[in-house]
N, C-alpha and C positions, 0 to 999 in steps of 0.2 A: 773316298773321293766320289763326288757326284758325277753321274753320267746322264746324258740326255738334257732336255730343256726344262728349266725350273718353271713352276706354275704359281701364279699369285694366289694368296689365301683369300677365300671368299667368305665374308661374314653373312651367314644365313639366318642369324638370330633375329627375332622381331625387333623393329625399331622402337625405342623408348621415347615417348613424347612427354616432356615436362612442361607444365603450365601452372601459372599462379593466377588465381582468381580472387579478387578482393570483395568481401561481403561483410556482414554484421553478425557477430556472435549471438547465440541464443542460450548459452549455458547458464546464464543468470540474467538479472535485469540491468546489468551494466551497459549492455549493448555496445561492446567494444568493437573496434575495427579489426578484422582478421584477414590474413593472407592464407588461402587454402591451396596447398600444393597438390597437384594431380599428376599421376603417372599411370599410363595404360588404363585410363578411365576410372581409376580408383583414387580415393583421398589418401595421401601418404603422410601429410604433415600439415599442421596448422600453427601459425605463428601470429604475433601481433602486427598490426599495420602501424608503422612508425609515423605515418602522416595523419593518422586519425585523431580528431580532437579529444575523444574520450580517454583513450588509453595510451596514446603516443608510443605504441609498440609494445607496451607491457601486456603480458597475458598471464593469467593465473592457471592453476592446475585444471580447473573446470574448462576453461577455454581451450587449452591444449588437448584435453581429453575429448573434445568434441568429435574427434575422429571415431572414438569408440561409442559415442552416442549415436552417430550416424549409422554405424554398422552393428548396433545392438541386436542381439538375437530376439529381443522382446518386441521388435518392430511388428506392427500389424501388417498383414500382407494383402488383404482384400476386404470388401464389405462383408459384414457378418449379420446373420439373423439368428436370434436365440432359438434353440430347439429343446433345451432342458429347462429346469426351474431357474428362476433368478438367483444369482449367487453361485451357481454351480460352475459356470463358465463353459457351458456346452453350446456350440454354435455350428452353423453351416455357412460356407462361403456362398455368396450370391453375386450377381453382376451389379455394376454401378447403376445400370438402367433400372433394375429391379429395386435396388436400394432407394434411389431417388423417387421412383414411383410410390414406393411404400411410404416414404417420408411425406410426400405431397398428399397421399391419400389420408394420412392421419392429420395433417395440418390444415388442409383446405376446409373441411367441415367446421373446424374450430373457428377459423377466421370468418366464415359465413354466419356462424351462430353467435359465438361469444369469444372474442379474441383473448380475453384474460384467462381462458382455460389453457393457454400455452404459458409455461414458465420457462424462459430462455435465459440461462445464466452461464457465464464463462469464467474460467480461471485466469491466470496471468498470461493472456494470449497476445498482448502487445498490439492488438488491432481493434481496440474498443471503439474507435471512431466509426469503424465499419459495422461491428456487431451491434452497437447501440442504434445506428441508423437502420439496420436491417429490422431490428425488433420494433422500432418506431414505425416503419413502413408496414410491417405486419399488422400492427395495431394493438399489440399486447402491452399492458402497463408493467408486466412482470419481467423486467430485465435488470440485470446488474452484473458487475464483474466481481473480482475477488476482494475488493477493498474493504468490505464490511467485516471480514474476519482477519484482515491483514493490518491495515494502518489508517483506517478512516479517521480516527481521533487526531492523528497527526495532520492529515490533509485538511480536515474540516476546521480544526483549531487555527491552523495557519491562514487559511483563506479568510475566515471570519475576522481574525485579529489583524492581519497585516497584508493580506492579498497574495500570499504564497506560503510555502512551507519548506521543510528540509528535503534533501536528496534530489528528486527529479525537478523540484521547483527552485532549488537554490543550493548553495554550498559555501563553506568558509572561504575567505580571501586567503588562500594558502600562501600567496607570495608575501603577505604583509602581517598576518596574524602573529601576535606575540604570546597570547595565552589562549589555549584551545581546550574546551571541555566537551567530552563526548558522553552521551547518555544512552544506554541500552541499544547500541548499534549492532546489528547483525553482521557477521563477518562475511556472509555470502553475497550481500547486496552492495552494489556500487564499490566492490572491493578494490579494483584497480585504481580508480580515481582517488579513493581514500588512502591507499598505500602510497601513491605518488605524492599526495598532499602531506601525509605524515612524514615522508622522507624529507620534504622541503622544510617542514617545521624542525625536524631533528638537525638538519644541516645548519639552520640558522640559530639553533639553541632556544627556540620557543618552548614554552612549557606546555605539556600535554597532561590533562587530568582525565582519567577514566572513571566514570560513575556507572557501576554495574555490580550486581551481586557476585559475578564470576570474573576472575582475572584470566581471561584467555585472549588470544589475538591482539586486537588494538589495545585493550586494557593492559595486556602483559608488557607492552613496550611503553606505556604511559609513564611519565615522571612521577605521577602520584595516582594511587588507586583509592577510590572511595567506595567501599563495599556496602552499598546501600541495601537495606532490606527491601525485597520486592514490594512494589505498590506504594512506596513512601517517597519516591523521587519528588513528587509535587510538594510535600511537606518540607523536604530538604531545600528545594528551590525557594519556597516562600520564606524560609528561615534566612536564606542569603539576602532576599529582598528586605526583610526586617532589618538586617544589619546595615544595608546600604542606606535605607531611609533614615535610620537612627543617626548615621554619620553624615547625612547630607550628601552622599555620593551618588547623585543622579544628574543627568544632563538636562537641566531645565530648559535651556534654549532649544534643544532637540525636541523635547516634549511639546513645547509651545508651537514650534514650526510644523511638526509632522503628525501629531496625535490629537486625540480628543480630550487631552488632560484638562483643558479649560472650558469644556462644554458643561453647561448647567444641567443638573439632574433634579427633577422635581422631588421634593421631600415632603410627602403628605401621606403618612402611613395609613393604609386601608383604602386610599382613593384609587380609582381606576388608572390614573396616570402617575401614580407613585413609582419612582424608579425609571421613568421614561425621560427622554431629553426634553427640555423646554425648547419650544420652536416658535418661530414667527408665523405670520399669516401664510407665508409661502412654504412652510414646512422646514425651513432652515434652522439648524441648531443655534442656540443662543449662548453668548458668553458675556461676562461682565468685564468691561474695560477698567483695569485697576488704576489707570491714570485719570480718566474722565468720570469714572464711577457710573457710566451709562451702559445699559444693556443693548446689545446689537448682535447681528449675525456673526457667528464664530469665525467664519471664513474671512471676514473683514477685520476683526480685532486681532486674531491670531497671537502674535508675540506679546501683545499687551494684555492678554487675558489674565484675570485673577485666578489664582490656583488655590486659594484658601478663603474661608469665611462663609457666612450665611448670606444669602441673597434673597431679596423680596422682589418678585416679578411685578410688572405693571398691573397685573390683575389680582395681586395680593397673595399669590401662591409663593411658598417658600422653595428655595432650590439651593444646591451646593455644587461646586465644581467637581468634576470627576476626580481630580488629583486630591482634593480634600477627602473624599470618600476613601480613596485608595490609601492615603497616608494614615488615616484613622484605623482602617481595617488591619493593616500589616504592622502597625505599632503595637498591637495587642501582644501581651507577654506570652500568649500561647504559641507565637511564632518565634520566640527567642531560641537560639541554639541550645541553651540549657534545657528548655522545655521540650524540644523535639528530639533530642539525642536518643532517648530510650526507644522511641517509635522507629526512627530511621536507622538506628544502629551506628550513627556517625557521631563521634565525640564532639561536644560543643566547640572545643578549641579548634578543631579542624574546619568546621563550618565558618567560624569567625575569621580564621586565617584566610580561607579561600575567598570570602567576601572582601576582605581587605586587599588581597592580591588582585582581584578583578578590578577593584576601584583604582588601585595604584597604576596598573597597566593601562586601563582605559583613559585615565585623566592625566597621568604624569608622563606617559609615553605616547602621547598623541602623535598621529601621523598627518603630515601635510603634503599634498600634491599640488604643484603649481599648474592647475588646469582651470581656467575660467569656465563657468557654467551659469545657466539661468534657470531659476525655479519657476513653478507654475503661476506664481504671483507676479512674475516679471522682474523680480529682484535678481540682480547680477552678483555672482560670487566670484571672487578672484582666485580662490583656492578651494580644494576639496579636503575637508578636515575629517579624520577618521579616528575611531576608538578601536585599537587593535586587539580586541577580545572577540572570540567567536565560539559558537556552539554547534553541535550536530546531535541529532537524536533520531531514533527510529522505534521499532516495535516494542522494545523493552519498556518504554514509558507509555506506549500507546495502548497495548493490549491488556488494559486493566479496566475495571468498572469506574475508575476515577480518571481514566486516561485523557479525556477531552480537557478537563480542567487542569490536569498536569501539563499537558502540552501548551495550554494557554498561559500557565504560570511561567514556563520557560520562555515563551515569546515576550511576556511582560518583562522578564529579567533583561532580555536583549534590548528591549525598547528603552527601559529606564537607564541603561548604560549608553544609549545612543549608538548602538553597534550594529544597526541594520542598514544595509545598502551604503556603507561608508568604507573608505579604505581601511583594511585590516579587520573588518567585521563580516557579517553574513551578507551574501550577495545573491540576488535573484537571478534565475535563468529565464531568458525569453521563452514563451510569451508572458511570463510573470514578471512583476506583480500585476494582479487584476483585483480590483475591489470586489467584495461580495456582491455589490449591486450590478456588476458587469456580468454576473452569472445568471442563468435562467432560474426560474422556480420550477419545482418538479411537476410533472403532469401524469394523470392516470385516466383522462377522459377518452374513452374508447367506444367505437361503434363497429358493427359488423362490416367487414370488407372495406374498412377505411383505415388510413394511417392514424396513429395516435395524435392527439391535438398538439402535442409539443414534446420536448425531450423528457425522458423518464426521470432523470436525476437532476437535481438542482439544489439551490440554497434557500430554504424557507426564511422569510423575513419575520415571520411570526405565526401564530395559530391559524391565521387566514390562509396560509399556504399548505396546510396539512392535506394529505390525500385520504380523506375520510368521507363516509356517507353521512346523510342527515342524522342517522342514529349513532354516529361516532365510530362505526365499524371501519376497519382499514380497507382501502381499495386495492392494495397490492398483496400478493400472496405472502411476501416476506414481512409484511406489516411495517415496511419502511414508511417514514413520514406520517406515522400515526402517533397517537398519544403515548404509546409504549416506547417509541423511538423517534421523537419529533424531528431531529436534525440528522437523520441517517443519510447523508449526502452521497454515499457510495452504495446504497442498498445493503441488503443483509442476506447474502447467498447462503450463509450457514444456517438460516432458519427455514429455508424453503422446504426441505424434505419433511421435517417434523410438522410444519404447518399444513402441507399438502396431505400428509398422512392423516392428520386429525380433521381435515376439511375446515380448517380455521385460518382465515375467515371464510373460505369457500373451497370446494374441491377443484382440482384441475384434471385435464385429460391427458396432456403431454408434458413431460419434463424433458427439456432439450438442454444438454450441457456439453461444454467443450473444455477440455483440459482442467477439469475440476474433480479431484479425487475424493469425492464426498463419502465414498465407502471405506475410507481409511484415514489418511493423515490430514485431510482438510475438513474434519468434522469433530465437534465435541461428541461425547457419548457415542463413540465409534460403533460399538456393538449394537446400540439402539438404532443408529442410522441404518445399519445393514438389515436389521429386522424390519424396519419400516419400509425399506425399498423392496423387500421380498414378501411382505405381509399380504395375505389374501382375504377376501370377503367370504361370507358363507356360501356364495354361489360359485366360488372357485376362481373368480377374477381378482386381479391385483388391486389393492387399495389405490395405488398410483397406477392408472391404467396403462400408460405407454411411456417408455423411456428411450430417448434417442441420445446417443453419446458419441462424441468424436475425440479421438486421441491418436497419437502416433504410436503408442506403446500399449502393451497388454497389462494395464494397471489393475488395481483392485476394483476400480469402478466399472471397468469393462464387463466384469462378470455379472453385473446387475442390470445391464442394459438389454433392451429388446432388439435394437437395431444399432449397429456400429458402422460409423462412417470413418474409415481409416485415413488419418492425416499423414502428410509427409514429414520427414525430418526437416530441420531448419536449413539444411544445405540443398534441399530439393524444391524449394518454393519461393515465390515472391512474398515479401512482407514490406510493410511501410511503417517506419517509426516516425510518426507524423506530428506536425505542429498542431493538428486538430486533436491530438491525443497526449502522448507523453514523449516529446522529442528528446534529442541528445544534446540540447543546447548547453553552452558554457556561460558563465556570467559575463564574459566579454563578447559573446557572439551567439547568434541564432544558428541552430544546426538541426538537420534531420538526416535520415539515412534510409537505406533499403536493404533487403535481402533479395537474392535472386538465385535461380537454380544453377548453382555451380556444378551440379552433377544431376543427371536424370534418375528418377526412381527406377529400381529394378523389381518393383512390386506393383500390384494393382491398387495404388493409392493416389489420392488427390488432396491438394491443399484445401484446408477447411474453408478458407475465405472464398475460394473459387466455388466450392460446393454450395455454400449458402447463397451466393449470387445466382447459381443455377437454380436452386430451389425457389428463390425469390422470383425469378423469371417465370418458372412453371406455375407459381401461385398468382402471377399477374400483379406483383407488388409495384406500386407506384415508384417511379424512378429506376426500376430495374427492367422495364420493357419499353420498346418503341411503340409508336402509334399503331403499328400493325400487329402488335402483340408479340413480336420477336424479342429475344433477349437483347438488352441494351449493351451488356458487357459480355465478352467472350470468356473472360476469366478475371482474376484479381488484378493481374498486371494491367489489363485494359481499364479496369476501374481506377486504379491508382493514377493513371495518366489522364483519363478523360472525365472522371467525376469532378463536379464542382459543387461545393457546399453552398456557395453563392457566387455570383459572377466574379471570375478571376481568382477565386480561392479554392484550391484543391488540396488533396492529401499531401502533396509535396510542394515545398516552397521554392526550390531551386530550379534554375534553367527554364523559366517559364517564358512564354511569348514566342513569336515567330523568329526573333533573333536570338532566343535562348538567354537573353541577358536580364530579363525581368526577375525580380526577387520578391518573394512573398505573394504579391498580386501580379496577375498576368494571364494571358490567354494560354490555352492548352498547347503544349509542345509535344507532338507525336513521338519524338525521339527522346523524351525526358529520361526514361529508364536507361537508355544507352548512355546518355550524358552522365548520369549518376555512376554507372559502372565505370566509365572512363575516368571519372574523378575519384575512384577508390570506394565507391558505394555511399558517399555522403555529400552533403552540401553545407557550406559554412559562410555566414555573412556577419562580418564584424560590426559591432556597435560603434558609432563615432566616438572619438575620444571625449568630447564634452558631455556625452550621454552615458558614460561608463558607470557612474555611481549615482546614488540618490534617484534611482529609476522611478520610484513612487511619486517623486515631486519634481523631476527634472524635465523641463519643457522640451529639451533636445531629444531625450529618450522618448517621451510621449509622442512627439511628431514622427520620429523614426518608427515607432511601433505601429502607428497608424499607416505609414507608408508600406510597412510589411504585411498589413492585413490582420494584425493581432486583434485590433478593434477599429471601429469606423471613426470614432472621435476620441480625443485624449481621455484617459481614465485614471487620473491621479488617485492615490490611495491615502486616506487618513487612517493611521493606525488606531485600532479600537482597544484602548486600555479597558474600557467599560463597554460591554457588549449588550446593547439595548435589546437585541433579539431574545436573549435569555430572560431579561426582565419582563418582556411581553408574555412569555410562557408562565412566569411566576404570577403575573396579574390574573391570567386565565385560571390558574389553580386556586386563586383567592375568590373566584366567582365573577370576575369581570369579563366583559366581551361576549360576542355571539357564540364563540366556541370555547367550551370548557372541558377539562379532562374528567373522566369518571372519578368518583369519590376515592376509589382505592389507589389512584395515582397522584392525588393532589399533594399529599405530603412529600412524596418523592420529588415531584417537580419543584415544589416550593424550596426544598432544601438543596437539591443538586444544581438547579439552574441559576446559580448566583452570577450576576453580570460581571463581577470581579472574580478572578481565579481563586478557587478555594481548594482545600484538601479534605477528603473524607475517607475513612477506612475502606479498603476493598470489600466488595459485596459478600464474597463467600465467607471471609473471616468474620465480618460483622454479623452475618446470619448465624454462624456457628456460635458466636459469643452470646447472641440474644437467646439462643436455645440452651445455653450452658454446656455446649459440646466442644468449645474451642480447645480446651485442654487435651481432648482426645486427638487433635490434629495440630500439634504445635509447630510444625515445620512448613516451609514454603517449598514448592517444587516448580521448576521452570525448565524450558528448553533453550538451548543456544543454537545458532545456525553455524555449522562448520564452514570454514573458508573453502573447503574442497567439495562441498555439496550445495545443491539448491533445491529446496522443497524435496520431493521424492524422486526427481529426475535422475540424480546422480548415482543413486545406490543400485542401479542396474548396470553401471558403467564399469567395464572390466578394469580400467586403470584406477578410477576413483575408489572402487571397492577395496583396493589394496591399502588405501589410506584409512577409510572408514567402513570396514566390513561388519562391524558390530558397534554397539553403543552401550558401554557400562553406565550405571548410575553413579555419578560422582557425589561422594558424601563427605561433609566436613569432618575433620579429624575428631572434634569433640563429640559429634553425633556417633561416629564409628566406635569411639571408646565407650559411650553410654550404652550402645546396642550390642557391643561385643563383636563388631564386624571387622574383618580384615580383607585385603585385596583378594579377589577371586571368590569370596563368599556370595551366596545368593540370599536375597532378602525379599520380604513382602513389603510393598508400599501400598498404603491403604488411605483412601479418601472417603468422604461421606457417601460417594457414589459407587465405588468399585475397589478392587484390589488387583495388583499385578505382581508377578514374581520376576526379579531382575538380578543380573550380576552387578556386583558392587566394586567400586574402586575408591580408595581414600584420596582426598584432596584437601589441602589446607588453604589454597588461594581462592576461597569462596566465603561468602557471608555465612556466619556460623549457624544460621537458622535455615539455610537453603540447600536443597538437593537439586541436582540438575543433570541433564543428559543432552546429547546431540539430537536434533530434531529429524524425524522422518527417515531414520535408518532402518528401523524395523519394518518387516514386510509380511504380508500374508502368504502362506505357502501356496505355490502355484502361480503367483503373480510375477510379472516382469521376466518370465522365462527362466527364473532362478530354480535351481535344484531344491528338492524338499529339505535337504539338510544344509542349505546355505546358511551361513552365520546370521544373515539378516533376518531369517525366519526362525532361528533357534535361539540365538543369544541377543538378537535385536529386539527392541520393544518400542512401544509408543506410550507417552504419558497421556495421550488422548483418551485412552480407555478409562482413565481416572477422572476426566473432566466432564462434568455434566453440563448440558445446555440449560439446566435449571438449577437454581439455588436450593439449598436444603429446605425442607418444609419449615414454615414459620408459625404454624398453629392456627392460621386464619383460613385454612382450607384452600389456599392458593399456593402455586409454585411460581416464583418470580424468575425472570430471565437472568441468566448469568452473563450480563452484558453491561455496557455503559448505558445509563438511563437517558443520556442526551443523544448519542449517535447510534446506539445499538451495537457498537463493536463488541465482538466476542471477548470476554475477559479471560483469555487463555492463561494469563499469568497470575490470576488470583488464587490458584489452586493451593489448598491446605491439606497436609498429609501427616501420617506418622510412619515410622519404619520399624520393622521387626525382623530379626534374623530368621531365615528359613531353615527348617531341619535339613540336614545333609542326607538326602535320600538317594544320592548318586545320579540324579537327573541333571541334565544341562540344558533344559528347555525352558525358555521364558514363558510366562503365562500372562493373560489367557491364551489358550491355543484355539484358533479358529479353524473350522473344517476347511481343508485345502480346496482351492478352486482349480478347475481344469484350465489348462493353458491352450488357447486356440492357435498358438504359434509354436507349440512344443516346448522343449527344454533346451537351453543353451548348451554348447559343448563344454568340455572341461577346460579348454583354452581357446583364446582367439589370438592368432599370431600373424605376423607378417611373413611373406615369402614370395616365391614366384607366383604361387596361386594364393588367392585370399582365402583363408580358412574361416568359414562361417560357423 
């Protein structure tokens, strides 16, 4: 029995505050919307934002594991100055003021003397509109981002051909497509939208065809798998085109309305204008009216243009329509499925059947939407008619030395079927499509203490736009836009270190990089790149004098830098996914988004974008200082809100103007970031119903795009089946024009720069065949991107490492049998360049000539705060060690670049190898073994766990 007065129980435990903050994921390039759950100032849970246009609440393993990315032990903690030798990883912490003063002391003399001595290159930083502007204001011509070794072939081929490309520029009409073919698509990129789309196709019973040497991920759930031999996708596509043309299964009305199929091409072999378009006095392309038999401006004749026959121009020159040239080329028996089967590894009957299926679905299952619209000629259409077949492709077809022409071939296939920008087909995302002519040409004109004359990157129209000196030498350190890589529209980051090391075309003083792991998985010839970064001259100074690097994590590249500017994690900073760069638009709407500091840093780190604005102000860069010399922007957030690229056009398109109601164009709104945060971190503006399809030729869309500020006047796109720019380079190679390539490049340009898509064998295999060595390297070797990783970021993540902590080499069953290999064995994989020792796993769902592994799992010991015996550093490995940046010697005293001759994209997937069983010596260490680097952040704990106290 109780005696006395009862007392209430008092809760003395600390109050728990729960909060959800909405921002944008950064665990891959999807840029999904996420809800970040906070408790006691810590991130406790990340889920998808159901209201977000990209992922609609869906989140992958990477996105959910962002919590472990944010709390990764490998996070850099403070600015660092190297105290040991490059590559050792020995640093001392310094203050931000010292770090910034050091950076300025290195950069200011360069700008005052010769700005091109700075090479500023960034990885996939998603803020390229800022970094490119910064480099332009500095005045260096040497700027680019990651695209040159990632997917420039895809982007360039798409822009030149149809004004846009796959992925960030467009996507299939998931709601209506009835047959979908996917080519070489990585599972880590755009994964949530693709998964959502594939689910819709499965639900509706649409057919999915996966074209890939490996059957994983998306290809594993496809209704049909096409195990193409690496580097032959283009031949397979042209074989389909051969079948369609033979059967007459092309959309002629679509071709006449929207393409240059009826444009006349001068036919005068050997003449300076051979292969160029016949034009009138105003420079407008000409066509022959098949009804009146008169020649006139193609834009006026359009649907009445002749598509066949020889034409005599008024001045007596001969010409032929583009379609006639196209039909003649692909009617060649060399493109017949029976003729291509041995090369592609695809049986002729499968190619023939797929061509017939595409035609049947496109033309017999036509989609009609009762929506009136008006085209750019003023013609009113009562309905929108669609061909419900669509395609999607990525690095798998792009990262080959024939990748540009392969991507062009796929776009040609789409256009012949009439399946671009129609219901059921491929749809552009705003601000695309944009014709090539709407893009700038590249610039390299620089002067001391002056901004660059124009943007670094652009789209050359011909040899006249190359960035070369009078003697033909390149003006850029990466040799972009030179005769070696004329149409390298994304630059060539992967060539910078080797070129700087050799002083070819000139030496540099400072290499400044951001999020570019060039000392490991972002380079060919990885060991060679490491040596070049650390090589010294006879006087003891480094060949590349100074290296500044910024990253959030202690990567392999950190060890080779002289000065480290530590970045924040993506949850600690502002970012802008901008219409000026690569927004998150959907085919039905324009959209952009932000990141913002949902949590404050607990280390002495700063967002890189804010840092370079600070450096820019200290250097006095135009646009970054006020008239009194003070900094114009306090940080990146200030820049995002107040910067205007031109009046009314800023980094963000939403909530502009005093009333916050302006869209695209409008005055600065000081509260713009708060408005984005309140809206879930994004902005969305729907395209009017009458403008939803046929954007390239839809007057309603063009007017809407102008109102949004995508361009100042309508920019309709005429799809280029025949690309005259390529023909201009061919003529130069024949000796015509003021600018001509060096003799050793003339044959390459003449053969590769065909204005109609062609296929040629990948460079490494061709070179080995010419030297008689191909039999020594009979197999192909490629990497795949796992869905749970993205580049090298994920393999330091405590959760994701449990999925992919090591990467075996997957070997076809027939190759295992021939080499006497079984699961768990170790094998030597040997290329013309190097050899690696790797663990093996048997796999039958792979092209019988192809070895493959997951990309970027292997790590250098000491990097990423991993323990020395971490599986990533012992059983993980890189194929990069086998890939040379140069092709095998060809006997002429020259080493040719291992790249696409048109764009310069690195030919990662051209690799040829052989495999041999390794002796069982009891070791379980992959090779080569690289000397461990020291970790400036120490080594991570055995476990990272949740609890009342966060265990770091």
